[in-house]
C-alpha positions in Angstrom: 8.2 24.9 -15.7 11.6 23.5 -16.4 13.1 21.8 -13.4 12.1 22.5 -9.8 14.2 21.3 -6.9 12.6 21.0 -3.5 13.8 20.1 0.0 11.3 19.2 2.7 12.8 19.1 6.1 11.8 18.7 9.8 12.0 16.1 12.5 10.8 12.5 12.5 7.1 12.1 13.2 6.1 15.2 11.2 5.5 13.2 8.0 8.4 14.8 6.2 9.2 11.8 4.0 5.6 11.1 3.3 5.2 14.8 2.2 8.2 14.4 -0.1 6.8 11.3 -1.6 3.4 13.0 -2.2 5.0 15.9 -4.0 7.0 13.5 -6.2 4.1 11.2 -6.9 1.8 14.2 -7.6 4.4 15.4 -10.2 4.4 11.9 -11.8 0.6 11.9 -12.0 0.9 15.3 -13.6 3.1 13.8 -16.4 6.4 15.1 -15.1 9.8 13.5 -14.6 10.5 13.1 -10.9 13.1 11.9 -8.4 12.7 11.5 -4.6 15.6 11.1 -2.2 14.7 10.6 1.5 17.1 11.0 4.4 16.5 10.6 8.1 18.5 10.1 11.3 18.5 6.8 13.2 16.3 8.2 15.9 13.2 8.3 13.7 10.6 10.2 15.9 12.2 13.4 17.0 15.4 12.9 14.9 16.1 14.8 11.7 14.4 14.0 8.5 14.5 15.5 5.1 13.6 14.6 1.6 14.7 16.1 -1.7 12.4 16.0 -4.7 12.9 17.1 -8.3 10.0 17.7 -10.7 10.9 18.4 -14.3 9.6 18.6 -17.8 12.6 16.8 -19.1 14.8 13.8 -18.0 16.6 14.5 -14.7 20.3 14.1 -14.7 20.9 13.7 -11.0 18.7 13.3 -7.9 21.1 15.5 -5.8 19.7 18.8 -4.7 22.3 21.3 -3.5 20.5 24.6 -4.1 16.7 24.1 -3.9 14.2 26.3 -5.6 11.8 25.6 -2.8 12.4 24.7 0.9 9.6 23.5 3.1 11.0 23.8 6.7 8.9 22.3 9.5 11.2 23.2 12.4 13.9 25.8 13.4 16.9 23.4 13.0 15.8 22.6 9.4 15.4 26.3 8.6 18.8 27.1 9.9 20.4 24.2 8.0 18.7 24.6 4.6 17.8 28.2 4.2 21.3 29.3 3.2 21.2 26.8 0.4 18.0 28.2 -1.3 18.9 29.7 -4.7 18.4 33.5 -4.9 14.7 34.3 -5.7 13.7 30.9 -4.4 10.8 30.2 -2.1 10.8 29.3 1.6 7.6 27.9 3.2 8.1 27.6 6.9 6.0 26.2 9.8 5.3 29.5 11.7 3.5 27.6 14.5 6.9 26.2 15.5 9.4 28.7 14.0 8.5 31.9 15.9 11.2 34.5 15.1 13.1 33.4 12.1 15.9 35.3 10.5 14.9 35.3 6.8 16.9 36.0 3.8 15.9 39.1 1.9 16.6 37.6 -1.5 14.0 34.9 -1.3 10.2 34.8 -1.0 9.3 33.6 2.6 5.9 32.4 3.5 5.0 31.5 7.1 2.2 29.0 7.5 0.9 28.1 11.0 0.3 24.5 9.8 0.2 22.9 13.3 -2.4 25.5 14.4 -4.5 25.1 11.3 -4.4 21.3 11.5 -5.2 21.2 15.2 -8.2 23.6 14.7 -9.7 21.2 12.1 -12.3 18.8 13.4 -11.3 16.1 10.9 -7.5 16.2 10.8 -5.5 17.0 13.9 -1.9 17.7 14.6 -0.5 14.9 12.4 -1.9 16.7 9.4 0.4 19.7 9.6 2.3 18.2 6.7 -0.8 18.2 4.6 -1.5 21.8 5.4 2.0 22.5 4.1 1.3 20.6 0.9 -1.8 22.7 0.3 0.3 25.8 1.0 2.9 24.6 -1.6 0.2 24.0 -4.2 -1.4 27.4 -3.7 1.8 29.4 -3.4 3.6 27.8 -6.4 1.2 26.1 -8.7 3.8 23.3 -8.9 1.1 20.6 -8.8 -2.6 20.6 -9.3 -4.8 19.9 -6.3 -6.2 17.0 -8.2 -2.8 15.4 -8.7 -2.0 15.9 -5.0 -5.2 14.3 -3.9 -4.7 11.3 -6.3 -1.2 10.9 -4.9 -2.5 11.0 -1.3 -5.1 8.3 -2.2 -2.6 6.1 -3.9 0.2 6.4 -1.2 -1.9 6.2 1.9 -1.5 2.7 3.3 -4.6 0.6 3.8 -4.4 0.7 7.6 -4.4 4.6 7.4 -7.3 5.0 4.8 -9.5 6.4 7.6 -7.2 9.5 7.7 -8.0 10.4 4.1 -10.9 12.8 4.7 -9.0 14.7 7.4 -5.8 14.9 5.2 -7.8 16.1 2.2 -9.4 18.8 4.4 -5.9 19.8 5.7 -4.7 20.2 2.1 -7.6 22.4 1.3 -7.0 24.4 4.5 -3.4 25.1 3.4 -4.6 26.2 0.0 -7.2 28.5 1.6 -4.6 29.9 4.0 -2.4 31.1 1.2 -5.3 32.4 -0.9 -6.6 34.4 2.1 -3.1 35.7 2.8 -2.7 36.8 -0.9 -6.1 38.5 -0.9 -5.1 40.6 2.2 -1.9 41.8 0.6 
């Protein structure tokens, strides 16, 4: 695997920082070296939010991510800001429910995931689980983490007051995995 640099970006209220923490913690559970660096605007809900994560087989020299291998973009502004930074042959996973007609770079792999639609169609999760759908899509598209590591991270990081959301969030992760698997089988 080597070292994989990731940026997760969107707006406050989409669970961007939680998603970044899950990716990082899942990597740690999987025995990898990890860093996580959250960043958000003062507005919180509706403001900008992003999180960088690095997962590596070896010690990480710096937590700074300038040219990610993977970008998860949950809104148009984040796509415009961070897509130019993706290294050539990198991976873009974008929220196609909210980003309708993106201009995509031809030198990267781009995967549109209608995460909000998938989450809202689920009987157990709902709109707030779009970030979990994106986590499932990341797992399926990249193999970066195992589903088991991601679920263990979710169980460990979900605060006690939100434990009732676990079944819906686990379902949303599986829906993201299934969406990518279905998309691959159609191509």
